[in-house]
N, C-alpha and C positions, 0 to 999 in steps of 0.2 A: 714820194718816189713813184714814178710812173712805171707801168708795165713795159713800155717802150725802152726805158732805161735799163731794166733788168734783162730784157731779151737782147739788148745790144751787146752784152758780154758774151752771150752764146753765139751771136753772129760773128764776133771777132774770133772765137775759138773755131767755129766752123770754117771760116776763111783761112785760118792757119792750117787746118787739116788739108784744105785744097792746095796750099803752098807745098805741104809735105808731099802730096801726091804728084805734083808737077816735078819737084826736084828728084823724087824717086825715079820717075820716068826718064829724067835726063841721064841717068846712069853715071858713068865715070866722068862725064862732062861737068857734072856738079861736084867740085872737089875743093871746097874752101879750106884754107889753112887754119882758120879760127875754129877752135873746138866747139864753141857754142853754136856754130852754124852748120856743123856736120850733122848728118841725118840721125844718128843715134841720139844726139842731144836734142834735136827737134822733136823726136818721138817722145822722149822723156818729158820735155816741157809740155807737150800736148796732153800727155797723161796726167800731169800735175794740174793743168788747167781744167781738164774734165773733172778731176776729183774735187777741186774747189767749187766749181759750179754746182755739182751734186750736193756738196755739203751745205751750200747756201740754200738750195731748194729744200733739203731735209729740215734744216733748222727753221727756215721760214714757215714751212707747213706746221711744225710744232708750235711756233709762236702764235700762228693764227688759230690753231686748235685750242690753245690755252686761252686766247682772247675770247673765243666763243664760249668756253666754259665759264669765264668770268661774267660775260653778258648774262648767261643763264643764272648764275649765283646771285647777281645783283638785281635781277629783273623784278623780284617781288619786294625789294627793299622799301619803296615808297608806300605801297599799300600796307605793309606790316607796320611801318612807323605810324601811319595814320590810325591803324587799329589800336596800337599801344597807347596813343594819346587818348583815344576814345575810352579805352579800358580804364585809364587813370582817372578820367573825368567821372567815372562811375564809382569812385571810391570816396573816402573822406579826406583826400589830399587837399591841402590849402591852395588858394588861388595862386600863390607865388610858386608852389611846386608845379602846378599845372602849366603856368606860364613858362616855366623853365623847360618843361617837356615840349611845349608848343614851339619854343624858339629853336630847339634842335630839329624838330620835325620840319619847320620852314626851311632850314638849311638843307635838309635831305631832299625835300621836294624841289628845291631850286637849283641843285647841282647839275652839271653838264654830262656826267658820265653815263647816266641812264637815259639821256634825251633820245638817243638812237639805239634801238635794240636789234638792228639788222645784223644777222650773223655775218661773220667775215668769211669771204671766199678763201679757202686754204691756199689757193694758188696766187692770191693777190700779194704783192710785195709788202713786207712789213715796213712800217714807217722808218724813216732815216733818223728820227730823233724822238725824244719823249714829248708827247703832246700834252696840252692842257687837260684833256680828258683823263689821261693817265694819272695826273696829279689829283684830279677830283675824285677818283676812286679812293685814293688815300684819305681824302677829306671826308668822304661819306662814311668810311669806317670809323673815323674819329667822331663824327657827329652821332652815329648810331651808338657808339660806345658811351658817349655822353648821355644820350637818351636812356640807355640801359641803367646808367649810374643813378639817374633821377628816380627811375622806377624801383630799383632794388633798395634805395634808401627811404622809400615811402612805406611805412609799416602796414598801411591798409591796402597796399597793392598786392592782391593774391588771386589772380584770375584762375578760373577752372580750365580754361582752354590751354592745352599744353604748349601750343606754338607761341603763346603770349607769356609764358612763364620764364623766369630768369634763366634757368638752365638751357632752355631752347635758344634764348638770345645769346648766351655765351657760345653755344655751338655755332650759331649764325655768324657771330663775329670771328670766331676761329676759322670757319670755312671761307669767309670773305678775305681774311688776312692771308690765308694759305694760298688761295688761287691768285690773289694780287701779287704775292711774292713770286709765284711760279711764272706769271706773265713777265715780271721784271727780269727774272733769270733767263727766260727764253729769249727775251729781247736782247740781253747782253750776248747770248750765244750767237744769234743771227748777225748782230753788229760786228762781233769779232770775226765771224766767218767771212763777212764781206771784206774786212780788212785783209784777211789772208788771201782771199781771191784777188783783190786789187793789187796786192804785192806781186803775185804770180803774173798777172796780166799786164800791169802798167808801171810798176815801180822798179827802177834800176836798169842797168845795161843789159841784164840777162832776162828781162821780162818779155812776155810774148809780144807786146806791141813794138818794142825796140828791136827785138830779134826779127820780126817780120820785115821791118824797114831795112835791116841789114841784108836779109836774104834778097830782097828786091835789088838792092844796090849791087850785090855780088853777081846776080844774074845779068844785070845791065852791063857790068864790067866784062863778063865772060862772053856774052852773046851779042852785045851791042844794043843801043837804045832803040833801033828800028827793027830788031829781031822779033820773030814771032814768039820766041820764048819770053822775052821781056813783056810783050803785049799780053801774054797769058796772065802774068802776075801783077802787072802794073794797075790793072783795074780792080784788084781785090782791096776793099776798103777796110781799114782798121781805125776805129775811133776810140778815144779815151773818154 
């Protein structure tokens, strides 16, 4: 989803505010019988639209902040996995056990989620759908859990380094799982917030987009197609 797409919603709301300012200045000449076109209803609709835009921004920022935290949490996964395999090789583990650990490590090293560790701009729009990299975070947790299982079932695996010991690996798995779940929850919130925004702006007869079109039609009917009043509003663009 591009930034242009996101800012397009704000442009629609800004143009709706300009419509309100024009019809306010028309005074009693602007007097539609339809309640949804009357000035109080327009102001209420504009307030609701502003609220939905702000809610998307807030939840979008939360999603990106959580994504950045996940990048940080997963950033050392590959080197830790390699160290664990090296530590296992320094024990009396059988070749089969070592091969099993290496297999999990190869999967960890080859997954896409850690390929790019560039922090996310909190102002950048959250993705419109779940990406392959999101799924690979889930897979990395599973692969690291598998690697830990190999290690904890090897009687001779007993490193002195605390970060390589089984309790530290359990903590790492918990932390990765927690932040991954938080990212998923934050994504759901921003996605639902967009649905609520789009309902106010675009869906139904009382949505902002439809209401703006009806306002223009009413002004055209009252003042005429060649009137300066209609020329004021006809150039205001509203895009879905």
